[in-house]
Structure formats: structure tokens, C-alpha cells
N, C-alpha and C positions, 0 to 999 in steps of 0.2 A: 504495499500499500504504499500513498504517497501521501505527505501530509506536507498543507500548505498552511502558509503565516503572512497577512498582508499588515503590516504593522502600521496605522495612521497617527495623527499627533490626539486625536480622538478617542478611535474606538480602534482595537485588534480585530481582526474576521481570521477564523481561524477554519479550516476543511480537511476533510479526508477524499482522497479518491481512489477507487478501486479499479486499476485502468483508466476507461474515461469516464464511469461513474463517479458522481460527487455523492457519495454515502452520507458526508449529515457536514453542517457546517454549526460557527458560534461565532457570537460577535461577543466582545468582551473590552472594558475598558483599558484606557493600555497606560497603566500605572508607568511612570519613569523609572522610580526609585524599587522597584520591585526583585526578587533576589532570584537566580537561576531555581534554588531549592521552591522560593513559594509560587512561583508560574510555574514547577511540576506538579506542586500540590494541585492545582487549579485546573493544569491539564489532565492530569489523572481523571482528576471525578466526571469531567467533561466526557471523557475517553467510556470511566466507566459507564454512565450513565446512558450510552448511545452502543453499551458493550462491544467495545472497539480495544483490542488485545495492538496495545502501543508495541512489541514484541514482533508484530507484524510490518511494521511503519520501515521500509527500507532506505526511501529520500526524504529529506526536506528541504522545500522552495520556499525561501523568503524572499518580499519584498519588504523594503523598511525607508521612514524618513525619520526612524529617531534611531540616532546609533547608539544611545544607551541601551535601548532594548534590544537590539541588532548582535549587542555584545552579550546581553542576558539570554538568546535565545541561541548564539552560539556554543555558549556553554552550556544549557541546558542539554542541547543534542547528543553532543560530546559526552556529555556526565551518563544522561539518562538513555539516551536512545541508540548509544554506538556509532554513532555516523556524524561528520562534519555537516552545516548545510549548505545550500548553495545558495549563496545572496545574488540578487537581481540585478544588474549594474546595467549601462549603455551597450557594455558588450555582449550583453544577451540578447540583443536585438539581432547580431548577426547572422544569416539566413533567415528571418523574419521581413526583418524592416530595413531598408538604407535612411536611415538617418539624419535630416537634412539640417540640424539646430544648428548654431554657430557652434557651442560648447555642451557636444554631448553627454558629457559628465551632469551638467547642470540639470536631465530631465529627469526627475522621480520615478523610483522603480517602479510604483504604483501605473505612473502613467505611461511606462515600458510595456507592463504587464498586461493593461487595457487596451492597450494599440493591437499589440501581437495578438492576441484571444480576438477581438473584431476582426482584423482583415483574415484571420484563420478564417473565419466563417462567414464573412459576404466577401471577401477578393472584389471590394468595390471603393469607390470614394467614400471615406467618411469621416463624421464628426462624432468623439466621443466625449460624453459631457460624464462629469462622474462629480458626484453631489457629497464633497467629505468636508473637511476640515476646513479647506478652502475650495470652490468650485474652479476646477480643471477644464478646459476647452482643447481638443488635441484633432491637427486636421492632417487626415492620410489620402495620398493621392491614390490614385487607379494602379497605379505602376509597386503600389508597396512603401512609398515615401513620407517619412514623419518628416511635415512640413513645419509643423510647431504648434502653437498655438494662443490661448489664452488664461488667464489665473485672476481672479477675484476672490472677495470676502466670501465663506460659506456659509449658509443661510443662517445656522445659529450663531457663526462670531456674529454677522448683524444683528439680528434679531435680540444679543447679549449685551451689544452698545448701547442701544436702544432701553433695556430694561434698565440696566446699571446708571445711565447717567438721564433718566427721567421718574422721577421720585414718585410720581403717580402713577405710574402704568406696571402694568402685573404683569408677571408674565404667563406665556399663554399655550396652548397646547397647538402644536405647528403641523400634526400627522396626519390630518384629513384636509382637505381645501374647505377656502370657504364656500359658503353658500350662493355669496351674489356678494359685488363690487362695494355696496351703498351699507355700511356698518351701520345699526339700529343699537350699537349700546359699545362700550370699550375696548372689549375683546375682541368684538366681532369685527370693528375696523380697525384693530389693529392687524389682527388674522388677511382682512381684505390686502392691507396694506403690503404688509411682509412678504406673502406668497404672490399673490396678483402684480407685487412689485418685481419682484422677483423672477416670476415669469418672463416679464417685459424684460428685463436684463438679459435673462437666458437668450429669447426668440432677437433680441437687438444685437446679440455679439454672435449669436446662429447666423445670421441674414450678414452680417459685413464680413462675415468668413466665408461664405459662400460665393459672394461677389468675386471675393480674393482667390477665392477655387477657380472660378469658372467651369462649375461643372457643379452634378447635381449628385451631390454625396445624401448617404444613410446618415439618419440623425438619429443617436443611440445615446441612450442616459443609464447611469449606474448609482449605485450608492444609495446611502440613507433614505435621501428624501425625493431618490426619483421617482418613484410612480406618484408622488402628491404633485409635485411641477409638471410631470408629465400629461396630466390630465389639466392642466391650465395653460401651457405653453402648444404655439400655436407650429412650433419646428419639430420638436421630437418625438419622431413615429414609431420607434420600439424601447423599449427596457429591458434590460439584461443585468440582473439583481448580482449576479456570479462573475461578473465580467474578468475580475481582478485573477482570481483564482482561477477561473480557466484560464487564464492569460501566464498565471503560472505553472498549471500542467502541463502546459505546451513548452513551456520553455524547459520543464521540468523533462519532459518526455526524450527532448534535446541530447543533456547530457550523464 
């Protein structure tokens, strides 16, 4: 079996593959000061709940934007899984994508995994939008060239700034789309402003990227709030919730 781990600034997503089949996934908080032993206790509990035998894990592939957690996972794999993890970087795109970024080393490992998975599946020009701590937009040509993209503050970062700076505005639930644009109470008005506003941001950036690509790319979304924003967006056509994990699997199959 293959263990894949996508470490983000806010959440870490863990998956187990048997061949091409995704057996199970888990989403946990990214605790930057966790120890190797603590992480193993957490992982062992997740595995036990799904009747997964860690002894059958033959390979681990990691994408991470948190260096301290990369080191923790490296120690965990060596100590408890008897294997060194493969950590995705720009070099991992070789054989899958041609990186046209000015400095490929600046591309996040999760963005590499997303574009590898999306191009492997669709084999056409693409814009991949990942709703994480930051929202990233990645453009891929029909020939499999990674063209670059855009990065904007994530929905939760933007919302937290509003909650923390405006004393009378409450924190609200953003996991479902608003019923209408005209809110009739404070919570409804905030939900409308945040989610419709963010959908407008997404559509605006996508339309500009499409103009520059001079093609008709598939628009794919992934990440925590992808489903919510896709319901409000005019441009997002498909949601692939496990895109990053699939990319890690594909990269893992080549090493």
C-alpha cells in the first residue's frame, strides 16, 4: 500500500492507496510543534479505525509547505514505517509536466501534485483552483506545460481578518452557500459578502487567465471549500476533492 500525505499550513490530508484505489482519507490540523511520536500515535489511531495494517505500507509520498512538519514525517517514516519518504518538489514534475515558471523551486509541492493529477486525467489545457490557506490558480497548456498562475488569500484568512478587526461582527459558518445576495440579518449579509464576493474573485481571475492562455481550458477546483464556491461560480466546471492525493499517487508510481 501507498501512504500519501499533503501537509498544508492549516490542515494535513492523509490518504492510503491500494494500487489506484483510494482506500481511505483523513483531514487533521497541521500542528507545527507536534513530535514524531505524537504524530505516530495519531496516525496509528486513524489506521486502526479503518483496519489498516501499517506493516503493509511500502512507500510514502509527501507534499508539504511546512518544513518543520516535513522533518517530523521523515522521522516518523524512518522510525515506524521502516522507509524513507519521497518528498515532492519541482523535480517530481519531470516526465509529467514541463515547468515554465521563472524559478520552478518556488512552486509549492501541492501545486505540483495538483497539476500532475489534473493533466494525467484530462490531457488538455487546464486551470486548477485549490482552496486552501491560500487560494492558488495554476494554468497548464494543452501540451502539458505548467505556465504559472496566481495566489490570493484564502477564504478563511480573509474571513478571520474581518472577524478580528470588526468587534461587532460574529464568526459565521461558511460551509454552505448563501440563499440570496441580499442578507436580511448580519450573519446572512456577511455570508453573502464573503462567499459571493469570493466567487466573483475566482471568476474574475479565471477569466483573465483564460484570455492570456488563448484557449478554452477545463476549470477544476479542489480543496476544502471547493464545493461551496463551485456552486456560486460561473467558471468552475468540475470539483476533484482528492486531486492532490491522486497527484501524489501518480508521482509515487514513478519512483
